[in-house]
PDB file of N, CA, C and O in Angstrom:
ATOM      1  N   UNK A   1      63.319 157.477  75.056  1.00  0.00           N
ATOM      2  CA  UNK A   1      63.984 158.679  74.638  1.00  0.00           C
ATOM      3  C   UNK A   1      63.946 158.763  73.113  1.00  0.00           C
ATOM      4  O   UNK A   1      64.164 157.766  72.425  1.00  0.00           O
ATOM      5  N   UNK A   2      63.670 159.957  72.588  1.00  0.00           N
ATOM      6  CA  UNK A   2      63.617 160.157  71.150  1.00  0.00           C
ATOM      7  C   UNK A   2      65.014 160.016  70.548  1.00  0.00           C
ATOM      8  O   UNK A   2      66.016 160.379  71.165  1.00  0.00           O
ATOM      9  N   UNK A   3      65.052 159.487  69.347  1.00  0.00           N
ATOM     10  CA  UNK A   3      66.351 159.389  68.690  1.00  0.00           C
ATOM     11  C   UNK A   3      66.802 160.779  68.257  1.00  0.00           C
ATOM     12  O   UNK A   3      65.985 161.681  68.072  1.00  0.00           O
ATOM     13  N   UNK A   4      68.091 160.936  68.101  1.00  0.00           N
ATOM     14  CA  UNK A   4      68.643 162.221  67.704  1.00  0.00           C
ATOM     15  C   UNK A   4      69.502 162.047  66.461  1.00  0.00           C
ATOM     16  O   UNK A   4      69.905 160.936  66.116  1.00  0.00           O
ATOM     17  N   UNK A   5      69.769 163.144  65.805  1.00  0.00           N
ATOM     18  CA  UNK A   5      70.619 163.128  64.622  1.00  0.00           C
ATOM     19  C   UNK A   5      71.463 164.385  64.652  1.00  0.00           C
ATOM     20  O   UNK A   5      70.964 165.477  64.926  1.00  0.00           O
ATOM     21  N   UNK A   6      72.717 164.227  64.374  1.00  0.00           N
ATOM     22  CA  UNK A   6      73.647 165.342  64.359  1.00  0.00           C
ATOM     23  C   UNK A   6      73.526 166.073  63.019  1.00  0.00           C
ATOM     24  O   UNK A   6      73.510 165.443  61.962  1.00  0.00           O
ATOM     25  N   UNK A   7      73.441 167.405  63.071  1.00  0.00           N
ATOM     26  CA  UNK A   7      73.358 168.225  61.869  1.00  0.00           C
ATOM     27  C   UNK A   7      74.345 169.385  61.983  1.00  0.00           C
ATOM     28  O   UNK A   7      74.839 169.694  63.067  1.00  0.00           O
ATOM     29  N   UNK A   8      74.614 170.001  60.877  1.00  0.00           N
ATOM     30  CA  UNK A   8      75.481 171.168  60.856  1.00  0.00           C
ATOM     31  C   UNK A   8      74.646 172.385  60.473  1.00  0.00           C
ATOM     32  O   UNK A   8      73.907 172.352  59.489  1.00  0.00           O
ATOM     33  N   UNK A   9      74.764 173.449  61.245  1.00  0.00           N
ATOM     34  CA  UNK A   9      74.068 174.696  60.941  1.00  0.00           C
ATOM     35  C   UNK A   9      75.063 175.846  61.025  1.00  0.00           C
ATOM     36  O   UNK A   9      76.105 175.736  61.672  1.00  0.00           O
ATOM     37  N   UNK A  10      74.735 176.935  60.371  1.00  0.00           N
ATOM     38  CA  UNK A  10      75.571 178.127  60.410  1.00  0.00           C
ATOM     39  C   UNK A  10      74.839 179.197  61.209  1.00  0.00           C
ATOM     40  O   UNK A  10      73.695 179.535  60.907  1.00  0.00           O
ATOM     41  N   UNK A  11      75.505 179.728  62.230  1.00  0.00           N
ATOM     42  CA  UNK A  11      74.918 180.724  63.128  1.00  0.00           C
ATOM     43  C   UNK A  11      75.883 181.902  63.218  1.00  0.00           C
ATOM     44  O   UNK A  11      77.090 181.698  63.344  1.00  0.00           O
ATOM     45  N   UNK A  12      75.374 183.123  63.155  1.00  0.00           N
ATOM     46  CA  UNK A  12      76.266 184.266  63.328  1.00  0.00           C
ATOM     47  C   UNK A  12      77.051 184.156  64.638  1.00  0.00           C
ATOM     48  O   UNK A  12      76.502 183.779  65.673  1.00  0.00           O
ATOM     49  N   UNK A  13      78.326 184.485  64.578  1.00  0.00           N
ATOM     50  CA  UNK A  13      79.220 184.287  65.717  1.00  0.00           C
ATOM     51  C   UNK A  13      78.764 185.031  66.971  1.00  0.00           C
ATOM     52  O   UNK A  13      78.837 184.483  68.070  1.00  0.00           O
ATOM     53  N   UNK A  14      78.297 186.265  66.822  1.00  0.00           N
ATOM     54  CA  UNK A  14      77.865 187.022  68.002  1.00  0.00           C
ATOM     55  C   UNK A  14      76.657 186.367  68.677  1.00  0.00           C
ATOM     56  O   UNK A  14      76.567 186.334  69.905  1.00  0.00           O
ATOM     57  N   UNK A  15      75.733 185.849  67.868  1.00  0.00           N
ATOM     58  CA  UNK A  15      74.573 185.148  68.422  1.00  0.00           C
ATOM     59  C   UNK A  15      75.004 183.867  69.113  1.00  0.00           C
ATOM     60  O   UNK A  15      74.507 183.550  70.194  1.00  0.00           O
ATOM     61  N   UNK A  16      75.908 183.136  68.513  1.00  0.00           N
ATOM     62  CA  UNK A  16      76.402 181.899  69.105  1.00  0.00           C
ATOM     63  C   UNK A  16      77.062 182.157  70.461  1.00  0.00           C
ATOM     64  O   UNK A  16      76.866 181.387  71.401  1.00  0.00           O
ATOM     65  N   UNK A  17      77.837 183.231  70.564  1.00  0.00           N
ATOM     66  CA  UNK A  17      78.467 183.580  71.835  1.00  0.00           C
ATOM     67  C   UNK A  17      77.417 183.844  72.915  1.00  0.00           C
ATOM     68  O   UNK A  17      77.561 183.391  74.051  1.00  0.00           O
ATOM     69  N   UNK A  18      76.360 184.581  72.556  1.00  0.00           N
ATOM     70  CA  UNK A  18      75.284 184.854  73.516  1.00  0.00           C
ATOM     71  C   UNK A  18      74.585 183.566  73.940  1.00  0.00           C
ATOM     72  O   UNK A  18      74.333 183.348  75.125  1.00  0.00           O
ATOM     73  N   UNK A  19      74.277 182.725  72.971  1.00  0.00           N
ATOM     74  CA  UNK A  19      73.562 181.475  73.257  1.00  0.00           C
ATOM     75  C   UNK A  19      74.401 180.566  74.146  1.00  0.00           C
ATOM     76  O   UNK A  19      73.885 179.974  75.093  1.00  0.00           O
ATOM     77  N   UNK A  20      75.672 180.456  73.849  1.00  0.00           N
ATOM     78  CA  UNK A  20      76.533 179.590  74.665  1.00  0.00           C
ATOM     79  C   UNK A  20      76.552 180.048  76.119  1.00  0.00           C
ATOM     80  O   UNK A  20      76.519 179.217  77.026  1.00  0.00           O
ATOM     81  N   UNK A  21      76.606 181.347  76.351  1.00  0.00           N
ATOM     82  CA  UNK A  21      76.639 181.821  77.738  1.00  0.00           C
ATOM     83  C   UNK A  21      75.301 181.571  78.432  1.00  0.00           C
ATOM     84  O   UNK A  21      75.276 181.268  79.624  1.00  0.00           O
ATOM     85  N   UNK A  22      74.196 181.693  77.707  1.00  0.00           N
ATOM     86  CA  UNK A  22      72.874 181.456  78.291  1.00  0.00           C
ATOM     87  C   UNK A  22      72.590 179.966  78.482  1.00  0.00           C
ATOM     88  O   UNK A  22      71.866 179.586  79.402  1.00  0.00           O
ATOM     89  N   UNK A  23      73.151 179.130  77.624  1.00  0.00           N
ATOM     90  CA  UNK A  23      72.848 177.705  77.630  1.00  0.00           C
ATOM     91  C   UNK A  23      73.864 176.892  78.418  1.00  0.00           C
ATOM     92  O   UNK A  23      73.845 175.662  78.357  1.00  0.00           O
ATOM     93  N   UNK A  24      74.733 177.541  79.143  1.00  0.00           N
ATOM     94  CA  UNK A  24      75.870 176.876  79.784  1.00  0.00           C
ATOM     95  C   UNK A  24      75.510 175.580  80.503  1.00  0.00           C
ATOM     96  O   UNK A  24      76.105 174.539  80.223  1.00  0.00           O
ATOM     97  N   UNK A  25      74.555 175.624  81.416  1.00  0.00           N
ATOM     98  CA  UNK A  25      74.252 174.435  82.233  1.00  0.00           C
ATOM     99  C   UNK A  25      73.577 173.322  81.438  1.00  0.00           C
ATOM    100  O   UNK A  25      73.962 172.159  81.559  1.00  0.00           O
ATOM    101  N   UNK A  26      72.587 173.660  80.634  1.00  0.00           N
ATOM    102  CA  UNK A  26      71.850 172.603  79.933  1.00  0.00           C
ATOM    103  C   UNK A  26      72.480 172.215  78.617  1.00  0.00           C
ATOM    104  O   UNK A  26      72.153 171.164  78.068  1.00  0.00           O
ATOM    105  N   UNK A  27      73.375 173.033  78.094  1.00  0.00           N
ATOM    106  CA  UNK A  27      74.094 172.695  76.867  1.00  0.00           C
ATOM    107  C   UNK A  27      73.479 173.315  75.632  1.00  0.00           C
ATOM    108  O   UNK A  27      72.282 173.599  75.583  1.00  0.00           O
ATOM    109  N   UNK A  28      74.321 173.516  74.640  1.00  0.00           N
ATOM    110  CA  UNK A  28      73.912 174.165  73.402  1.00  0.00           C
ATOM    111  C   UNK A  28      72.844 173.356  72.660  1.00  0.00           C
ATOM    112  O   UNK A  28      71.869 173.928  72.172  1.00  0.00           O
ATOM    113  N   UNK A  29      73.016 172.050  72.572  1.00  0.00           N
ATOM    114  CA  UNK A  29      72.039 171.223  71.848  1.00  0.00           C
ATOM    115  C   UNK A  29      70.657 171.318  72.474  1.00  0.00           C
ATOM    116  O   UNK A  29      69.664 171.451  71.759  1.00  0.00           O
ATOM    117  N   UNK A  30      70.579 171.253  73.790  1.00  0.00           N
ATOM    118  CA  UNK A  30      69.277 171.353  74.466  1.00  0.00           C
ATOM    119  C   UNK A  30      68.659 172.723  74.236  1.00  0.00           C
ATOM    120  O   UNK A  30      67.453 172.831  74.016  1.00  0.00           O
ATOM    121  N   UNK A  31      69.468 173.762  74.285  1.00  0.00           N
ATOM    122  CA  UNK A  31      68.981 175.125  74.072  1.00  0.00           C
ATOM    123  C   UNK A  31      68.415 175.279  72.659  1.00  0.00           C
ATOM    124  O   UNK A  31      67.317 175.806  72.477  1.00  0.00           O
ATOM    125  N   UNK A  32      69.171 174.814  71.664  1.00  0.00           N
ATOM    126  CA  UNK A  32      68.733 174.936  70.273  1.00  0.00           C
ATOM    127  C   UNK A  32      67.488 174.086  70.034  1.00  0.00           C
ATOM    128  O   UNK A  32      66.576 174.523  69.331  1.00  0.00           O
ATOM    129  N   UNK A  33      67.431 172.904  70.594  1.00  0.00           N
ATOM    130  CA  UNK A  33      66.254 172.052  70.456  1.00  0.00           C
ATOM    131  C   UNK A  33      65.023 172.744  71.015  1.00  0.00           C
ATOM    132  O   UNK A  33      63.967 172.752  70.382  1.00  0.00           O
ATOM    133  N   UNK A  34      65.158 173.328  72.208  1.00  0.00           N
ATOM    134  CA  UNK A  34      64.036 174.044  72.817  1.00  0.00           C
ATOM    135  C   UNK A  34      63.600 175.222  71.939  1.00  0.00           C
ATOM    136  O   UNK A  34      62.404 175.453  71.763  1.00  0.00           O
ATOM    137  N   UNK A  35      64.559 175.959  71.391  1.00  0.00           N
ATOM    138  CA  UNK A  35      64.237 177.103  70.535  1.00  0.00           C
ATOM    139  C   UNK A  35      63.517 176.664  69.261  1.00  0.00           C
ATOM    140  O   UNK A  35      62.570 177.316  68.822  1.00  0.00           O
ATOM    141  N   UNK A  36      63.969 175.560  68.673  1.00  0.00           N
ATOM    142  CA  UNK A  36      63.325 175.064  67.460  1.00  0.00           C
ATOM    143  C   UNK A  36      61.911 174.575  67.741  1.00  0.00           C
ATOM    144  O   UNK A  36      61.003 174.812  66.944  1.00  0.00           O
ATOM    145  N   UNK A  37      61.719 173.900  68.861  1.00  0.00           N
ATOM    146  CA  UNK A  37      60.358 173.465  69.222  1.00  0.00           C
ATOM    147  C   UNK A  37      59.441 174.662  69.439  1.00  0.00           C
ATOM    148  O   UNK A  37      58.287 174.656  69.009  1.00  0.00           O
ATOM    149  N   UNK A  38      59.959 175.684  70.105  1.00  0.00           N
ATOM    150  CA  UNK A  38      59.182 176.895  70.347  1.00  0.00           C
ATOM    151  C   UNK A  38      58.786 177.539  69.021  1.00  0.00           C
ATOM    152  O   UNK A  38      57.636 177.942  68.850  1.00  0.00           O
ATOM    153  N   UNK A  39      59.722 177.640  68.086  1.00  0.00           N
ATOM    154  CA  UNK A  39      59.444 178.236  66.779  1.00  0.00           C
ATOM    155  C   UNK A  39      58.426 177.403  66.014  1.00  0.00           C
ATOM    156  O   UNK A  39      57.501 177.949  65.413  1.00  0.00           O
ATOM    157  N   UNK A  40      58.590 176.087  66.034  1.00  0.00           N
ATOM    158  CA  UNK A  40      57.633 175.205  65.359  1.00  0.00           C
ATOM    159  C   UNK A  40      56.232 175.385  65.936  1.00  0.00           C
ATOM    160  O   UNK A  40      55.255 175.468  65.191  1.00  0.00           O
ATOM    161  N   UNK A  41      56.136 175.444  67.252  1.00  0.00           N
ATOM    162  CA  UNK A  41      54.834 175.602  67.900  1.00  0.00           C
ATOM    163  C   UNK A  41      54.202 176.947  67.548  1.00  0.00           C
ATOM    164  O   UNK A  41      52.993 177.017  67.325  1.00  0.00           O
ATOM    165  N   UNK A  42      54.990 178.003  67.495  1.00  0.00           N
ATOM    166  CA  UNK A  42      54.472 179.328  67.109  1.00  0.00           C
ATOM    167  C   UNK A  42      53.987 179.317  65.664  1.00  0.00           C
ATOM    168  O   UNK A  42      52.954 179.908  65.351  1.00  0.00           O
ATOM    169  N   UNK A  43      54.730 178.645  64.781  1.00  0.00           N
ATOM    170  CA  UNK A  43      54.304 178.551  63.383  1.00  0.00           C
ATOM    171  C   UNK A  43      52.968 177.819  63.278  1.00  0.00           C
ATOM    172  O   UNK A  43      52.086 178.235  62.527  1.00  0.00           O
ATOM    173  N   UNK A  44      52.822 176.741  64.024  1.00  0.00           N
ATOM    174  CA  UNK A  44      51.559 175.983  64.014  1.00  0.00           C
ATOM    175  C   UNK A  44      50.415 176.820  64.580  1.00  0.00           C
ATOM    176  O   UNK A  44      49.295 176.777  64.070  1.00  0.00           O
ATOM    177  N   UNK A  45      50.697 177.569  65.618  1.00  0.00           N
ATOM    178  CA  UNK A  45      49.674 178.426  66.210  1.00  0.00           C
ATOM    179  C   UNK A  45      49.250 179.518  65.225  1.00  0.00           C
ATOM    180  O   UNK A  45      48.067 179.840  65.121  1.00  0.00           O
ATOM    181  N   UNK A  46      50.220 180.084  64.507  1.00  0.00           N
ATOM    182  CA  UNK A  46      49.888 181.098  63.494  1.00  0.00           C
ATOM    183  C   UNK A  46      49.021 180.482  62.394  1.00  0.00           C
ATOM    184  O   UNK A  46      48.065 181.110  61.938  1.00  0.00           O
ATOM    185  N   UNK A  47      49.347 179.257  61.962  1.00  0.00           N
ATOM    186  CA  UNK A  47      48.532 178.583  60.949  1.00  0.00           C
ATOM    187  C   UNK A  47      47.105 178.390  61.453  1.00  0.00           C
ATOM    188  O   UNK A  47      46.150 178.613  60.709  1.00  0.00           O
ATOM    189  N   UNK A  48      46.953 177.977  62.712  1.00  0.00           N
ATOM    190  CA  UNK A  48      45.633 177.796  63.293  1.00  0.00           C
ATOM    191  C   UNK A  48      44.889 179.122  63.363  1.00  0.00           C
ATOM    192  O   UNK A  48      43.706 179.197  63.032  1.00  0.00           O
ATOM    193  N   UNK A  49      45.578 180.156  63.791  1.00  0.00           N
ATOM    194  CA  UNK A  49      44.969 181.479  63.876  1.00  0.00           C
ATOM    195  C   UNK A  49      44.494 181.949  62.504  1.00  0.00           C
ATOM    196  O   UNK A  49      43.383 182.461  62.368  1.00  0.00           O
ATOM    197  N   UNK A  50      45.333 181.776  61.500  1.00  0.00           N
ATOM    198  CA  UNK A  50      44.953 182.169  60.136  1.00  0.00           C
ATOM    199  C   UNK A  50      43.730 181.391  59.666  1.00  0.00           C
ATOM    200  O   UNK A  50      42.811 181.961  59.077  1.00  0.00           O
ATOM    201  N   UNK A  51      43.723 180.097  59.927  1.00  0.00           N
ATOM    202  CA  UNK A  51      42.597 179.262  59.517  1.00  0.00           C
ATOM    203  C   UNK A  51      41.309 179.701  60.224  1.00  0.00           C
ATOM    204  O   UNK A  51      40.257 179.817  59.596  1.00  0.00           O
ATOM    205  N   UNK A  52      41.405 179.944  61.534  1.00  0.00           N
ATOM    206  CA  UNK A  52      40.220 180.364  62.284  1.00  0.00           C
ATOM    207  C   UNK A  52      39.691 181.701  61.776  1.00  0.00           C
ATOM    208  O   UNK A  52      38.478 181.900  61.699  1.00  0.00           O
ATOM    209  N   UNK A  53      40.590 182.614  61.429  1.00  0.00           N
ATOM    210  CA  UNK A  53      40.134 183.896  60.897  1.00  0.00           C
ATOM    211  C   UNK A  53      39.480 183.738  59.524  1.00  0.00           C
ATOM    212  O   UNK A  53      38.519 184.439  59.208  1.00  0.00           O
ATOM    213  N   UNK A  54      39.995 182.825  58.713  1.00  0.00           N
ATOM    214  CA  UNK A  54      39.365 182.558  57.423  1.00  0.00           C
ATOM    215  C   UNK A  54      37.963 181.983  57.612  1.00  0.00           C
ATOM    216  O   UNK A  54      37.029 182.336  56.891  1.00  0.00           O
ATOM    217  N   UNK A  55      37.831 181.086  58.598  1.00  0.00           N
ATOM    218  CA  UNK A  55      36.548 180.422  58.838  1.00  0.00           C
ATOM    219  C   UNK A  55      35.532 181.322  59.539  1.00  0.00           C
ATOM    220  O   UNK A  55      34.342 181.282  59.226  1.00  0.00           O
ATOM    221  N   UNK A  56      36.009 182.146  60.500  1.00  0.00           N
ATOM    222  CA  UNK A  56      35.081 182.875  61.370  1.00  0.00           C
ATOM    223  C   UNK A  56      35.246 184.383  61.323  1.00  0.00           C
ATOM    224  O   UNK A  56      34.539 185.102  62.029  1.00  0.00           O
ATOM    225  N   UNK A  57      36.160 184.870  60.510  1.00  0.00           N
ATOM    226  CA  UNK A  57      36.388 186.305  60.425  1.00  0.00           C
ATOM    227  C   UNK A  57      37.372 186.763  61.489  1.00  0.00           C
ATOM    228  O   UNK A  57      37.685 186.026  62.424  1.00  0.00           O
ATOM    229  N   UNK A  58      37.856 187.990  61.334  1.00  0.00           N
ATOM    230  CA  UNK A  58      38.842 188.511  62.285  1.00  0.00           C
ATOM    231  C   UNK A  58      38.228 188.764  63.661  1.00  0.00           C
ATOM    232  O   UNK A  58      37.012 188.890  63.806  1.00  0.00           O
ATOM    233  N   UNK A  59      39.095 188.833  64.655  1.00  0.00           N
ATOM    234  CA  UNK A  59      38.648 189.118  66.017  1.00  0.00           C
ATOM    235  C   UNK A  59      38.184 190.564  66.129  1.00  0.00           C
ATOM    236  O   UNK A  59      38.739 191.459  65.492  1.00  0.00           O
ATOM    237  N   UNK A  60      37.159 190.778  66.949  1.00  0.00           N
ATOM    238  CA  UNK A  60      36.745 192.128  67.279  1.00  0.00           C
ATOM    239  C   UNK A  60      37.668 192.676  68.366  1.00  0.00           C
ATOM    240  O   UNK A  60      38.464 191.933  68.940  1.00  0.00           O
ATOM    241  N   UNK A  61      37.563 193.952  68.642  1.00  0.00           N
ATOM    242  CA  UNK A  61      38.439 194.577  69.644  1.00  0.00           C
ATOM    243  C   UNK A  61      38.251 193.963  71.026  1.00  0.00           C
ATOM    244  O   UNK A  61      39.233 193.759  71.740  1.00  0.00           O
ATOM    245  N   UNK A  62      37.010 193.662  71.423  1.00  0.00           N
ATOM    246  CA  UNK A  62      36.757 193.036  72.735  1.00  0.00           C
ATOM    247  C   UNK A  62      37.410 191.663  72.812  1.00  0.00           C
ATOM    248  O   UNK A  62      38.028 191.323  73.821  1.00  0.00           O
ATOM    249  N   UNK A  63      37.276 190.878  71.758  1.00  0.00           N
ATOM    250  CA  UNK A  63      37.872 189.540  71.724  1.00  0.00           C
ATOM    251  C   UNK A  63      39.400 189.624  71.772  1.00  0.00           C
ATOM    252  O   UNK A  63      40.049 188.838  72.463  1.00  0.00           O
ATOM    253  N   UNK A  64      39.962 190.575  71.039  1.00  0.00           N
ATOM    254  CA  UNK A  64      41.410 190.750  71.011  1.00  0.00           C
ATOM    255  C   UNK A  64      41.919 191.143  72.407  1.00  0.00           C
ATOM    256  O   UNK A  64      42.920 190.605  72.880  1.00  0.00           O
ATOM    257  N   UNK A  65      41.231 192.077  73.057  1.00  0.00           N
ATOM    258  CA  UNK A  65      41.620 192.508  74.395  1.00  0.00           C
ATOM    259  C   UNK A  65      41.554 191.346  75.379  1.00  0.00           C
ATOM    260  O   UNK A  65      42.470 191.154  76.179  1.00  0.00           O
ATOM    261  N   UNK A  66      40.471 190.569  75.323  1.00  0.00           N
ATOM    262  CA  UNK A  66      40.321 189.417  76.213  1.00  0.00           C
ATOM    263  C   UNK A  66      41.423 188.393  75.967  1.00  0.00           C
ATOM    264  O   UNK A  66      41.954 187.811  76.913  1.00  0.00           O
ATOM    265  N   UNK A  67      41.766 188.171  74.705  1.00  0.00           N
ATOM    266  CA  UNK A  67      42.822 187.203  74.379  1.00  0.00           C
ATOM    267  C   UNK A  67      44.162 187.663  74.933  1.00  0.00           C
ATOM    268  O   UNK A  67      44.901 186.861  75.505  1.00  0.00           O
ATOM    269  N   UNK A  68      44.487 188.945  74.773  1.00  0.00           N
ATOM    270  CA  UNK A  68      45.756 189.447  75.290  1.00  0.00           C
ATOM    271  C   UNK A  68      45.799 189.410  76.817  1.00  0.00           C
ATOM    272  O   UNK A  68      46.852 189.149  77.398  1.00  0.00           O
ATOM    273  N   UNK A  69      44.674 189.665  77.467  1.00  0.00           N
ATOM    274  CA  UNK A  69      44.629 189.556  78.927  1.00  0.00           C
ATOM    275  C   UNK A  69      44.873 188.120  79.372  1.00  0.00           C
ATOM    276  O   UNK A  69      45.585 187.875  80.345  1.00  0.00           O
ATOM    277  N   UNK A  70      44.282 187.182  78.658  1.00  0.00           N
ATOM    278  CA  UNK A  70      44.485 185.770  78.994  1.00  0.00           C
ATOM    279  C   UNK A  70      45.942 185.364  78.772  1.00  0.00           C
ATOM    280  O   UNK A  70      46.507 184.614  79.569  1.00  0.00           O
ATOM    281  N   UNK A  71      46.550 185.856  77.695  1.00  0.00           N
ATOM    282  CA  UNK A  71      47.960 185.564  77.453  1.00  0.00           C
ATOM    283  C   UNK A  71      48.837 186.144  78.559  1.00  0.00           C
ATOM    284  O   UNK A  71      49.799 185.505  78.983  1.00  0.00           O
ATOM    285  N   UNK A  72      48.516 187.338  79.026  1.00  0.00           N
ATOM    286  CA  UNK A  72      49.273 187.938  80.132  1.00  0.00           C
ATOM    287  C   UNK A  72      49.150 187.085  81.385  1.00  0.00           C
ATOM    288  O   UNK A  72      50.135 186.882  82.096  1.00  0.00           O
ATOM    289  N   UNK A  73      47.951 186.583  81.663  1.00  0.00           N
ATOM    290  CA  UNK A  73      47.750 185.700  82.817  1.00  0.00           C
ATOM    291  C   UNK A  73      48.571 184.416  82.663  1.00  0.00           C
ATOM    292  O   UNK A  73      49.185 183.952  83.624  1.00  0.00           O
ATOM    293  N   UNK A  74      48.582 183.846  81.460  1.00  0.00           N
ATOM    294  CA  UNK A  74      49.361 182.630  81.219  1.00  0.00           C
ATOM    295  C   UNK A  74      50.856 182.898  81.370  1.00  0.00           C
ATOM    296  O   UNK A  74      51.581 182.080  81.938  1.00  0.00           O
ATOM    297  N   UNK A  75      51.318 184.038  80.865  1.00  0.00           N
ATOM    298  CA  UNK A  75      52.732 184.394  81.018  1.00  0.00           C
ATOM    299  C   UNK A  75      53.098 184.548  82.490  1.00  0.00           C
ATOM    300  O   UNK A  75      54.159 184.094  82.919  1.00  0.00           O
ATOM    301  N   UNK A  76      52.222 185.187  83.262  1.00  0.00           N
ATOM    302  CA  UNK A  76      52.478 185.367  84.688  1.00  0.00           C
ATOM    303  C   UNK A  76      52.538 184.026  85.409  1.00  0.00           C
ATOM    304  O   UNK A  76      53.390 183.819  86.273  1.00  0.00           O
ATOM    305  N   UNK A  77      51.637 183.120  85.055  1.00  0.00           N
ATOM    306  CA  UNK A  77      51.641 181.784  85.657  1.00  0.00           C
ATOM    307  C   UNK A  77      52.913 181.030  85.281  1.00  0.00           C
ATOM    308  O   UNK A  77      53.509 180.352  86.118  1.00  0.00           O
ATOM    309  N   UNK A  78      53.323 181.150  84.034  1.00  0.00           N
ATOM    310  CA  UNK A  78      54.551 180.493  83.579  1.00  0.00           C
ATOM    311  C   UNK A  78      55.745 181.023  84.367  1.00  0.00           C
ATOM    312  O   UNK A  78      56.577 180.239  84.824  1.00  0.00           O
ATOM    313  N   UNK A  79      55.839 182.318  84.530  1.00  0.00           N
ATOM    314  CA  UNK A  79      56.947 182.908  85.290  1.00  0.00           C
ATOM    315  C   UNK A  79      56.907 182.466  86.752  1.00  0.00           C
ATOM    316  O   UNK A  79      57.951 182.211  87.353  1.00  0.00           O
ATOM    317  N   UNK A  80      55.699 182.376  87.327  1.00  0.00           N
ATOM    318  CA  UNK A  80      55.563 181.929  88.716  1.00  0.00           C
ATOM    319  C   UNK A  80      56.072 180.502  88.866  1.00  0.00           C
ATOM    320  O   UNK A  80      56.783 180.183  89.819  1.00  0.00           O
ATOM    321  N   UNK A  81      55.703 179.650  87.922  1.00  0.00           N
ATOM    322  CA  UNK A  81      56.151 178.255  87.984  1.00  0.00           C
ATOM    323  C   UNK A  81      57.649 178.146  87.750  1.00  0.00           C
ATOM    324  O   UNK A  81      58.325 177.353  88.406  1.00  0.00           O
ATOM    325  N   UNK A  82      58.175 178.942  86.813  1.00  0.00           N
ATOM    326  CA  UNK A  82      59.606 178.918  86.543  1.00  0.00           C
ATOM    327  C   UNK A  82      60.376 179.367  87.781  1.00  0.00           C
ATOM    328  O   UNK A  82      61.389 178.760  88.129  1.00  0.00           O
ATOM    329  N   UNK A  83      59.918 180.406  88.440  1.00  0.00           N
ATOM    330  CA  UNK A  83      60.566 180.885  89.655  1.00  0.00           C
ATOM    331  C   UNK A  83      60.501 179.822  90.752  1.00  0.00           C
ATOM    332  O   UNK A  83      61.450 179.654  91.519  1.00  0.00           O
ATOM    333  N   UNK A  84      59.379 179.108  90.822  1.00  0.00           N
ATOM    334  CA  UNK A  84      59.246 178.027  91.800  1.00  0.00           C
ATOM    335  C   UNK A  84      60.231 176.910  91.572  1.00  0.00           C
ATOM    336  O   UNK A  84      60.759 176.346  92.531  1.00  0.00           O
ATOM    337  N   UNK A  85      60.492 176.574  90.312  1.00  0.00           N
ATOM    338  CA  UNK A  85      61.471 175.527  89.994  1.00  0.00           C
ATOM    339  C   UNK A  85      62.864 175.963  90.413  1.00  0.00           C
ATOM    340  O   UNK A  85      63.621 175.173  90.978  1.00  0.00           O
ATOM    341  N   UNK A  86      63.211 177.230  90.135  1.00  0.00           N
ATOM    342  CA  UNK A  86      64.541 177.731  90.509  1.00  0.00           C
ATOM    343  C   UNK A  86      64.691 177.748  92.034  1.00  0.00           C
ATOM    344  O   UNK A  86      65.739 177.388  92.569  1.00  0.00           O
ATOM    345  N   UNK A  87      63.621 178.173  92.724  1.00  0.00           N
ATOM    346  CA  UNK A  87      63.668 178.210  94.188  1.00  0.00           C
ATOM    347  C   UNK A  87      63.807 176.804  94.752  1.00  0.00           C
ATOM    348  O   UNK A  87      64.572 176.584  95.691  1.00  0.00           O
ATOM    349  N   UNK A  88      63.066 175.839  94.180  1.00  0.00           N
ATOM    350  CA  UNK A  88      63.139 174.462  94.656  1.00  0.00           C
ATOM    351  C   UNK A  88      64.521 173.879  94.416  1.00  0.00           C
ATOM    352  O   UNK A  88      65.036 173.131  95.247  1.00  0.00           O
ATOM    353  N   UNK A  89      65.121 174.217  93.284  1.00  0.00           N
ATOM    354  CA  UNK A  89      66.457 173.718  92.976  1.00  0.00           C
ATOM    355  C   UNK A  89      67.496 174.272  93.915  1.00  0.00           C
ATOM    356  O   UNK A  89      68.444 173.575  94.274  1.00  0.00           O
ATOM    357  N   UNK A  90      67.331 175.523  94.320  1.00  0.00           N
ATOM    358  CA  UNK A  90      68.278 176.129  95.246  1.00  0.00           C
ATOM    359  C   UNK A  90      68.159 175.548  96.644  1.00  0.00           C
ATOM    360  O   UNK A  90      69.143 175.473  97.379  1.00  0.00           O
ATOM    361  N   UNK A  91      66.932 175.130  97.015  1.00  0.00           N
ATOM    362  CA  UNK A  91      66.712 174.592  98.357  1.00  0.00           C
ATOM    363  C   UNK A  91      67.238 173.174  98.478  1.00  0.00           C
ATOM    364  O   UNK A  91      67.536 172.713  99.580  1.00  0.00           O
ATOM    365  N   UNK A  92      67.354 172.479  97.353  1.00  0.00           N
ATOM    366  CA  UNK A  92      67.779 171.069  97.387  1.00  0.00           C
ATOM    367  C   UNK A  92      69.233 170.905  97.728  1.00  0.00           C
ATOM    368  O   UNK A  92      69.729 169.781  97.793  1.00  0.00           O
TER     369      UNK A  92
END
């Protein structure tokens, strides 16, 4: 298990109320950790995208359309798997 460290952050109260209600079962720390990892991964992906465009030029319209279609397929698969986990948990 990775080591952890306690930190203090300031979050707008209305946002904190929303997050607490959404994170009820897994807890606020797990929710915030997941959100930070997601943000870090998106930042890294943007850096990679910027680098690739510098090296190879911007995407053409066909490439952009194909990429968005693939992302839609990945999102659909992710939702299918997430729904499967919830269904499996309910059956247990």
